[in-house]
C-alpha positions, 0 to 999 in steps of 0.5 A, a space after each residue: 500500500 501507499 503512504 496513506 491519504 491525508 484527511 485534509 485531502 479527503 475533505 477537499 477531494 470529496 467536498 466534505 464539511 468538518 463537524 469537529 473543527 477542534 480535532 487536529 487533522 495533522 498526521 491523520 491518514 486513511 491507509 485502507 481503501 475499504 469502507 464500513 457501514 457500522 450497522 452491527 456495531 451500532 447494535 452492539 456487535 463488535 466482533 470482526 469490526 474493521 476499525 481501520 476503515 472509514 465509517 459511513 453513516 447512512 439513513 438506515 444507521 441514522 434512523 436506528 440510533 434516533 429511536 434509541 433512548 438517551 442512555 442507550 445512545 450514549 452506550 452505543 456512541 462510547 462503544 463505537 468511538 472507543 476504537 481509533 477510527 480514521 473518521 466518520 462520514 454522515 451522508 444525506 446531510 444527516 446531522 449527528 446530535 451534540 452528544 455524538 460530536 462531543 464524544 467524537 471530539 474527546 476521542 479525537 475522531 474527525 466527523 464529516 458530513 456530505 449531502 450526497 446519497 450514501 450509495 453514490 458517495 461510497 461508490 465514488 469514495 471507494 474508487 478514489 481510495 483504491 486509486 490513491 492507495 494502490 501500489 505505485 512506481 515511477 518510471 522514465 517515459 511518456 504516457 499519451 492517450 492515442 485513439 483511446 488507448 493509453 500508450 506508454 513510450 519508453 526508451 533511453 534519454 534523448 531518443 525522441 520520446 517527447 518529440 513523438 508525444 508532441 507530434 501526437 498532440 498536434 495530431 489531436 491526441 492527449 498528453 498524460 505525462 512526460 519524463 516521469 510516469 507514476 503507475 498505480 495498480 488499482 486492480 488485478 487487471 488495471 494499471 493507471 498512469 498519471 503525472 507528478 503534480 509538479 510536472 503535469 502538462 509540461 514537456 521538455 524539448 531539448 534545444 527549446 526548453 519547457 513547454 506548457 502543453 495545456 496553455 499552447 494546445 488547449 485543455 483538450 490536449 491533456 488529461 489527468 490519468 489514463 489506463 496503460 494498455 500498450 507499451 512502446 520501447 524506442 531504441 537505436 536502429 541496429 543493422 545486425 539485429 533481427 527485428 520482428 516483421 510479422 508480429 506473430 507472437 506478442 511481447 510483454 513487459 511487466 509493471 507491478 506484476 501486470 503484463 502489458 503488450 510491448 513493441 520494440 521500435 527501432 529508430 533511424 532518420 526518416 521514420 515517422 514515430 507519430 504515425 508508427 505509434 498511431 498505427 500500433 494503437 489502432 492495431 492493438 484495438 483491432 486485436 482486442 476486438 478479435 481481428 488479427 492482421 497476421 492471422 488474416 494474412 496466414 489464412 489467405 496464404 493457406 487458401 492460395 496454396 490450397 488452390 
């Protein structure tokens, strides 16, 4: 897991209102992406209680507590707030009573409120926490959205990755990150790439300097994140090396235990990298949709030989 999500970041991202301003949020973090609705805990059952999760109070839990006597409420509140909870969030603008807020402040447990419906809010929060807390690595490369395919361009420094990305941007595609790509594995099948906050939307071009892609080409030329589906490694042309000319078998590279289709592209003067990357992205989509050009060529050859 990552280092955790700070509660201040959660408050800002999910547009929450803090009902316990006297509780210091400094250093308080969420370390697991799962959520918990403490219905059983409010009824007094604390076996297997996941106290390290964000606690969500919806309409059902709220109305259950409202029907309890004042003495029973105090017992329920103390039982729940006895644990070191990351925070408690009330949905649908349901406001807890003064006793709950008082006990929460004494236990130094932050309490937030949101106007959003419980199911909608929990779905969005789970998705965001899974992304933020996913295992993460940083690699040297460029990530571009080409025809809806997340293409990660890798290669040695100075080989032309940024120049290829710039040409792709001019052709209507979108930049995610240049130079450093942060990769997170948010599920068994999904790798998400993004840019560090400091370098987001910038490209470095040797001989020119730093270019702000968003300012030069507009907001449609950039995006914040993109699933990585294809990797392309640029390398200097070696006349003595035998390069794959048919693509009968896919080659892969691995990030965080997830394999990604990878093409080795030799570079020499006269090769248009932008068109090659575009073609690779379209060909990848064709294969995902069930069409393989190599297999079609093989069938035609077999049919011609049979005649």
